N, C-alpha and C positions, 0 to 999 in steps of 0.2 A: 487273238482269242481273249475275250474278257474273262477275268478271274472271277470265279463264283465265290460269293460270300454268304455266310449264314447271318441272317438279320433277326434279331429278337425284338418283337414289339411288346411293350409294356403298357397296359391300360390301367390307369389309376382311377378308381371310382370316386365320384364327387363326395366330399365329406359331408357329414350331417351337422357339423357345428360351424359352418361358415359364418363369417369370414375368418380364416386363420391369419394370425398376425405376429409380428415380431414383439416379443414380450417387453422389450425396452422402449418400443415406440408406441404401442397401444393401437386402439381401433381408429386409426386415422390414416390418410394417404401415405404418410411416411413409414407406416408399419404394415400396410396391407398391399400386396402386389398381385396383379392379374397378368395373364399371358396374352400378348398381342403378337400374333405371328411367331417369330423366333425370339422375341424379346419379352422380358418381364418389366412391367411398368407400374408405377403407383396407381392404385385404384382411386377413382373419384369419390367424393363424399356421397353423391347419389348412389353410386354403385355399392358402397359399403352399407348404406341404409337399406338398399334393396336386398342384399344378401342376409342382413340381420333379420329383416322381416320374413324372408322366405324360410329361415331357420326357426325363428322364435314364434311365428304366427302373427295374428292380427291384433292381439290384446296389447295395446300400447304400453300399459304400465309394466308388463312382464318382459318386454323386449329389452335386450342389452342396450345400454346407453352408448351412443357414439363417443361421448366424452366420459373418460374414466377418472379424470383428476377432479374429484369432488370433495367438498368439505361439508360438515353437518353441525356447525357450532350452534346455530339457533334451534334446529330440530332436537339436538341432544339436550339442550337446556330445557326445552318444553317437555320432553319425554321424562327427564329425570324429576322435574317438578311434580309430575303425576305419580311419582314413586315407582316408575317403571325402569327397567334396564335397557341400555342402548349399546350393547357390545356386538361383536361379530356374529354371535349366535342369533341374537334378536334381529339383526339386520337381515339375515337369511330367512328367519321365520316370518318376518313382516313382509318380505318380498323386495327389500331394497337392494339385495344382492342375490345373484344366482348361487347355485350349489358350489360352483368353482370360484366364487369370490368376485365375480364381475358385477359392477353396478348396473341396475336396471333403470328403465325410464322412471319408475316410481322413485328410485333413489335420486335421480336427477331432479324430479319435482320437489323433493324435500331438501335438496342441497342449496347452498348459496349460489350455485352456478345454474339454477333453473332458468330455462330459456323463455319461459312464459311470464307474463306480467298482468297486473290489473291497472287499467286506466280509468281514473275518476275525473269527471268534468262537472263543474258547477256553472249554470247559466243564469243570466238575468232574464226574468220572465218565464214564459212557457214554451219557448223554442230555442234553437241553437244560434240565434242571431248574435248574441253578445256573451262572451266568456266572462265569468267573474273570477274563476280560479280553476286550475287543473293540476293533477298530480299523477305520477306513474309509480307503482310499487313493484319492486323486483325482489329477487332473492328467493329463499325458501317459501313454499306456499304457506307455511305456518306464519312466517313473518308477514307476507302479503295480507293474509287474513286479518291479523291483529292491527296492522297499520291502516288498512283500508277501513276497518270498522271504526277505529278511533277518528279517522279523518271525516267520515260520514257523520259521526256523532257531533262534530263541531257545528254542522249545519242543521242538526235536528233541534230546532228551537222549542221552547216551552211556552205555552199560552196559559195564562192564569185567568180563571173566572171565579166569581164569588156567588155563593148561595147563602144569603144571610151573612153571618159572620164567618162562614166556612170557605176557605180558599181551596179551589180545585185546580191542580196543574195537569195539563195534558200536552204531551210532546207532539210535534207534527207527525211523526211516524212512530209506531210502537217499536221499541228496541228489539222485542222478540221477533217481529216481522223482518226487520233489517238483518238481524243475525241469521235467521233461517234462509232468507233470500240470498244472502252472501255465501253461506255455506253450500246452498244448492248450486249456485253458479260455479263454485270451485270443485265440488265433489263429482258433479254429474256432467261436466263439460267434456268435449272431445279434444284431448290434448294432441291428437295427430294433426290438428289444425294449428298453424303457427300464430294465429292472431291473438290479441289480448282479450281478456274478459273486460267488458265495458260497464261502467256505472255512470249514469247521467242524473244530475240533481237539478230539478227545475223548481220554480216557485210553487207549483201545484202538485208535483209528483216526483217520485224517485224510481228510476228504471235500472234494472239489472239485465244485461244481455250476455249470455254465454254461448259458445260455439258448439255445434253438434246436433242441435235439435233433440227430439225425444229418442230414447233407445228403440231400435226397430222392433215393431210388434206392439208398442204402446201407443195409445191415443191420448189426446188431452183430456178426454172424458174419463179415461182410466185413471189418470193422475189425480183429477178432481175427486174421484171416488176413493182415493187413498192407495191405489195400486202403485208399487214401487219396484223398479228394476234398475239395479246399479250398473252403470257403465264401467266404473273404475272400482272393482270390488275390494282390491287391496288398499287403495287410498281410503275408501269408506271405512274399512276395518280399522285402519290406523286412527282415523278421526274418531271412531267409536271408542277405541281404547283410551284416547285422550279426553273422552267425555265431552266431545264437541257436538256430536250428533247421536241420535238414537238409532237402533238397529231396525226399526220398523217403518221407515219412510213416513214419518209424521210431520215433516217440514211444511208441506203445503197446508195441511190441516191447521197447524199452528198459525200460519200467516193469516188464513181466513178467520180463525177464531179471534185473533187479536183485533180484527175490525168488526167484531160483533156489535150490532146496533148502530153502526156508522152508515151515513147516507151513501157514501161512495165506497165501493168495494175493490179489493185488489183485482187486477186483470192479468191473466196468464195467456201468452200467445206462443205458438210453436210453428216453425217452418221446417223445411227439410234440413236446414243447416244451422238453425239458431233457436234459442229458447229465451223468452223474455218474461220477466215479472215486473209489473208496474204497481207500485204502492202509492195510493193517493194521499195527499196531505190532509190529515184529519181536521186541522184547524182552519181550513178554508172550504171544507166540504159543505155543499149546499149553496156556495157562492159561485156565480159564473162570471165574476168581474174579470178574471184573467184567463178564463177557459175558452172564450169565444163561442159559448153556447147560445144559440138563437133564442130558445125559450127560457124564461126565468125558472130558477130551480123549483119554486113552489108549484109550477104547472106541469112538472114531470109526471109521467104515468106512474101510478103506485106500484105497478108490476116490477119486481126486482130485475128481471131479464131486460125489460125496457130501459131501466136506469143504467144497466151495464152497457147497453148499446149506445145510449146517449153520452155516456162518459167516454167511450171509445171514439165516438164522433168528435167530441170536444178536443181530443188529442190529435186526431188524424184528418179531420175535415170531411172524410167520406168513408163509406164502409161497403163491402160486398157481402153477398150471401155466404161465401166461404169464410170470410172474416167473422161473421156472426157465429158460424159453426165452431170456429176455433175459440172465440172469446167465451161463448156460453157452454162449450163442451157438449153440443147437441148435434143431432143429425140434420140432413138437408131439409126434410119435411118440417121439422120444428122451427128451423131457422127461417124458412120461407113464411111460415105462419106468423112468427114474431114480426117480421118485416112488413107483412101485409096488414096486420092489426095496427101497427104504428103508422103506416102510410094512410090507412083508412081513418085513423083518429086525427090525422093532420100534423103529426110530429115529424114525419119524414116525407121527402119527395124523391121519386125514382127517376134516374137519368139513364136512358138507354134501354135495351131489351136483352132478354136471354140471360145466360150465366155471367155476362160481363156488366150487368146492371149495377150502377153505383147508387147508393142511397145517401142523401145529405139531409141535414136538419132543415126544417122549414123555417124560413126567415120570419121573425116576428113583425 
């Protein structure tokens, strides 16, 4: 006869602050264990990240950082220079730490251990055929910001012209436009993506490419109208406190304003996963020597939208109706009307039919 036994079943409810970890090991496989059958085994990095996201939500900058061994030498120096404090209380207030003292991803971004970088490449001519130089800037985002700006400034040449006895100096790119485009690329990018922020320097243009596209709900037309929705609110707040940005989303307006009265205007492009700002070189504006534009600059249509389309064609060779919508920030009907008027005027030729029609510059 089998001996009867009393069995007690204990059910432990899943915790709300997962993952739980060994204090001396931290949030890494050596300190986080999960149950597999009858055994406890170290959790994988992916498993740890998944548990953190399930607990902390989708806001990247507020999620606990998987790396907790962080240093803030550069960030502390910059904050103190602005006569601000940078102690434990301020780190929690700014969002670099959680209430229980754990570093967040925002803290990771501002630390020397930041896992993201800025890659800058300088090319010979107007395409990527020949490299002149390239750099990668790592460490705290604040360090990357200052180093990248200084590096770009090396290639921002000054052109001198004379009106009578008066010398007039004009740099290739307005420093204000470079500053705002660089800040925009850092503050508004999606850091859940692991890729680098890209900056490409060509003879005729300067390109900034950041990951993440536009914040859901915003269109490129909204951005051009001055509407701003910050993806990384706490990062933006920190940059605001450091007097690097303004609180009202004026960056795009400043970029456009810095090119007032210039023949070539900045171009903004947005896809589902990337955002691009293209700054034209002001000192070769109106010259198509290196742009590969079929028609001479003096024969361009006077319409500003037409000029923007031709400038985009000069960079990419062909354009679609959806590209025109993005570049001009207009709807489908207006984009079709612009393309039709330019085709009828002999500036463009259409290749194909329907929504996949490509438009190219008419050869002279």
